[in-house]
C-alpha positions in Angstrom: 26.8 -40.9 -8.5 26.2 -38.5 -11.4 24.8 -35.0 -11.0 23.9 -32.6 -13.7 21.9 -29.7 -14.9 20.1 -29.0 -18.2 19.0 -25.8 -19.9 16.9 -25.5 -23.1 17.0 -21.8 -24.0 16.1 -22.1 -27.7 12.7 -23.1 -28.9 11.4 -22.7 -32.5 8.1 -23.4 -34.0 7.4 -23.4 -37.7 3.8 -23.5 -38.8 3.4 -24.9 -42.3 0.2 -23.8 -44.1 -1.6 -26.5 -45.9 -4.1 -26.4 -48.7 -6.8 -27.0 -46.1 -6.8 -24.0 -43.8 -8.4 -25.9 -40.9 -5.4 -28.2 -40.4 -2.0 -26.6 -40.8 1.0 -28.6 -39.7 3.4 -27.6 -37.0 7.1 -28.4 -36.8 8.6 -27.5 -33.4 12.3 -27.8 -32.5 14.5 -27.0 -29.5 18.1 -27.2 -28.4 19.8 -27.1 -25.1 22.9 -27.9 -23.1 23.5 -30.6 -20.5 26.3 -30.4 -17.9 27.2 -33.5 -15.8 29.9 -34.0 -13.1 31.3 -37.0 -15.0 31.9 -37.5 -18.7 28.7 -38.7 -20.3 28.3 -41.2 -22.0 31.0 -42.9 -19.9 34.1 -44.4 -21.4 33.3 -48.1 -21.5 36.7 -49.1 -23.0 39.1 -46.6 -21.6 42.3 -48.7 -22.3 43.7 -50.4 -25.3 46.9 -52.5 -25.8 49.2 -51.1 -28.4 52.5 -52.7 -29.1 52.3 -54.6 -25.9 51.7 -51.4 -23.8 48.4 -50.5 -22.1 47.3 -47.1 -23.3 44.4 -45.0 -21.9 42.0 -44.0 -24.7 39.7 -41.0 -24.5 36.7 -41.9 -26.5 35.7 -38.3 -27.0 33.0 -38.0 -24.3 32.5 -34.8 -22.4 30.9 -33.2 -19.4 29.1 -30.8 -21.8 26.5 -32.2 -24.3 24.0 -30.8 -26.7 20.4 -32.0 -26.6 18.6 -31.5 -29.9 14.8 -31.9 -29.9 12.2 -32.0 -32.7 8.7 -33.0 -33.3 5.6 -32.5 -35.4 1.9 -31.8 -34.9 -1.3 -30.5 -36.3 -3.8 -27.8 -35.3 -7.6 -28.6 -35.2 -9.4 -25.3 -35.0 -12.5 -25.4 -32.9 -13.5 -21.8 -33.3 -11.9 -18.4 -34.0 -8.8 -17.9 -31.9 -8.9 -21.5 -30.4 -7.4 -24.8 -31.5 -6.8 -28.3 -30.3 -3.1 -29.0 -30.9 -1.9 -32.6 -31.3 1.7 -33.5 -31.6 
């Protein structure tokens, strides 16, 4: 059974002004860390035969992983100070 915890401390949002002031684009991004009690993704082929000997191979997986996130969207301004955000 796997157990883990995730934290996403960094969030960025870049608003790109467009020629039409009523619909500027938004480019959000985030990054975080994931810790699990077992290496993830698991080693599916942890052994290999080299010169007739079975050797354990570490495929470079880890209990610590980085989780990048990104997206996009658009603002629809309904009135001053209010908008409907899609993305």
